[in-house]
N, C-alpha and C positions, 0 to 999 in steps of 0.2 A: 504494500500500500504506500501511497505517496500523500503526505499531509497537504492541506490547503495553505494559503498564504499566512494564516494565523497559527500554523503548526497543529491543526486539528485534523482528525481523520473522519471520513464518512459522515459529513455533517449536512449534506444537501440531498434533496429528492425524496425523503421519506414522507414527512408531513410538514406543513407550516408550523413554525414554533412560536408559541406565545412569548411576548416580552412584557416587561412592566411599563414600557413607554406608552404615553398617550398618543393616539394616532391623530395626525393633522395631515390633510391632503397635500399641503405644500409646506416644506420645511423653511422656505425663505432663503434669501441670499446668504451664503456663508455658513448656514446651519449644517451640522454634521450628525446631530442626534435629535431624537424627538424629545419633547419635554415630558416630565412626569408630573401629572396633576391628579391627585387622588380621587377627586370627585367626578372626573370625566368617565364616560362609559365605554368609549371606543379605545381599544388597545392595539398595538402593533403586532402583526404576525409576520414572520420572516422566513425566507428560504424556499418557497415553492413546495409542491408535494407530488406524489407519484403520478397524478393525472395531468399535470401541467405539461406544456410543450417544453422541450429541453432548454430553451433560452430563458425560461422563468425559474429554472432550478439552480439558484445561486443565492448566496447569503445577502447580496445587495437588494434583492427583491423584498419590498415591504408593502403590506396592505393593512387595512384596519378591519377589526371585527369586535363585536361585543362579547364579553366573557361568557355569556350564556349560550353562545353559538356552539352547536355540537355537530360533528360530522366526521367522516373518515379522512379528512384532509388537514385537520388541525390538532395539534398535540403539544407535547413538551419533551424535552430531552433531559434525562437524569445524567449528571456527570459526577465524577469523583477524581480525586488526585491519584495518580498512579503510585503503586506501592514502591 
C-alpha cells in the first residue's frame, strides 16, 4: 500500500465521513477550513463514497448534511495510534 499525501492509508471511497465542521456552501476568499458553530444543523461530510464517480472520491470533496441523515453512503472512521 502507498499512503496519501497526509501519510494515511485507504482513506477514500468507502463512505463520506462526518466532520465536526459546520457546512457553508462557500468558504470565502482565503478560507481553508469550515467554521465550527455548535448551534448550526448542517455538518460537513468529506471524501466521497462507493457510489460516486471516481473524481469525487478524494479527501478534498466536501458536502453538507444534517446529522440525522442516514444512508449507506455516510459514516465515520475509527482511528487509533499504531502500537
